[in-house]
C-alpha positions in Angstrom: -8.3 20.4 23.1 -9.4 23.4 21.1 -12.6 23.1 19.1 -13.0 25.2 16.0 -16.3 25.0 14.3 -15.3 27.1 11.2 -12.0 28.3 9.8 -13.3 30.1 6.8 -16.0 32.7 6.3 -19.3 31.7 4.7 -18.8 31.4 0.9 -15.0 31.0 1.1 -13.4 27.8 0.0 -10.8 25.8 1.9 -7.2 25.8 0.7 -6.8 22.1 1.1 -3.0 22.2 0.5 -2.5 25.0 3.0 -4.6 23.0 5.6 -2.6 19.9 4.9 0.7 21.7 5.3 -0.5 23.3 8.5 -1.5 20.0 10.1 1.7 18.3 8.9 3.8 21.1 10.5 2.0 20.3 13.8 3.1 16.7 13.4 -0.2 15.1 12.2 -0.4 12.4 9.6 -2.8 13.7 7.0 -5.2 11.8 4.8 -8.4 12.7 3.0 -11.5 10.5 2.7 -14.9 11.1 1.3 -18.0 9.9 3.1 -21.4 9.2 1.5 -24.3 11.4 2.4 -25.9 10.0 5.6 -23.0 7.7 6.3 -22.3 6.7 10.0 -19.0 5.8 11.5 -18.2 3.6 14.5 -17.9 5.3 17.8 -14.2 4.8 18.7 -11.4 6.6 20.4 -7.9 7.1 19.0 -4.8 6.6 21.2 -3.4 9.9 19.7 -4.9 13.3 19.0 -7.1 13.5 16.0 -8.2 16.5 13.9 -11.3 16.0 11.7 -11.9 18.7 9.0 -15.1 18.7 7.0 -14.2 20.4 3.7 -17.7 20.5 2.3 -21.2 19.6 3.5 -21.6 19.0 7.2 -21.0 16.4 9.8 -23.2 15.6 12.8 -21.5 14.4 16.0 -23.9 12.0 17.8 -21.6 11.0 20.6 -23.2 8.7 23.1 -25.9 7.6 20.6 -23.9 4.6 19.3 -23.4 6.2 15.9 
């Protein structure tokens, strides 16, 4: 799995439609959700590959901490 921490330069905005098209072309089902500041999500594993893109703000990965 390739990890990419940033696909735009600082100050650039993400072309959401281009990103959606790129992921769909690779065979991914694409959906967009909004998380509340400070929200935590269950620690789980998908049976299939998953790509998570943070379009604004930041996400903190706390693997192994139960968050």
